[in-house]
C-alpha positions in Angstrom: -42.6 30.6 60.5 -45.1 27.6 60.4 -45.2 24.5 61.9 -45.6 21.0 61.5 -48.1 20.3 63.5 -48.8 21.7 67.1 -45.6 21.8 69.5 -47.9 20.8 72.3 -47.2 17.2 70.8 -43.3 17.7 71.5 -41.5 15.1 72.6 -44.2 12.7 72.7 -43.1 9.6 71.3 -39.2 10.0 73.4 -41.5 10.6 76.6 -43.5 6.8 75.3 -40.7 4.5 74.9 -40.2 2.7 77.7 -36.0 3.3 79.8 -33.5 1.2 79.0 -30.3 0.9 80.6 -27.2 1.5 79.1 -24.5 -1.7 78.9 -21.5 -0.6 80.7 -18.4 0.5 78.4 -15.4 -1.3 79.3 -12.3 -0.1 77.7 -8.5 -1.0 77.6 -5.8 -0.8 79.8 -4.1 1.6 77.8 -0.7 -0.2 78.6 -2.0 -2.7 76.8 -3.3 -0.3 74.2 0.3 1.3 74.2 2.1 -2.2 73.3 0.0 -3.0 70.5 0.4 -0.1 68.9 3.3 -0.3 69.6 4.0 -4.1 68.2 1.7 -2.5 64.8 3.3 0.7 63.5 7.7 -0.3 65.0 7.2 -4.1 64.9 5.1 -4.6 61.7 5.6 -1.6 60.6 2.3 -0.3 59.0 -0.1 2.0 58.3 -3.6 3.8 59.4 -5.0 2.7 57.2 -2.6 -0.3 55.5 -4.8 -3.5 55.8 -3.8 -7.2 56.9 -1.2 -8.0 53.6 -3.7 -11.6 53.9 -5.9 -9.9 53.1 -7.1 -8.5 49.5 -9.5 -6.3 48.0 -11.5 -7.3 44.8 -11.9 -4.9 41.4 -15.3 -5.2 40.1 
């Protein structure tokens, strides 16, 4: 099975790109996340995928 280019050049571009440090991920507190989920599901009675009442879709 023929290849598109030689295997000696594999990874050339990735090796040339400079290494950049990633941003530190800041996660939310689990109790705050559970509290907001409880509020959305039980108090506001929203279902998964439901839009906010103030948002209206435009039909084309």
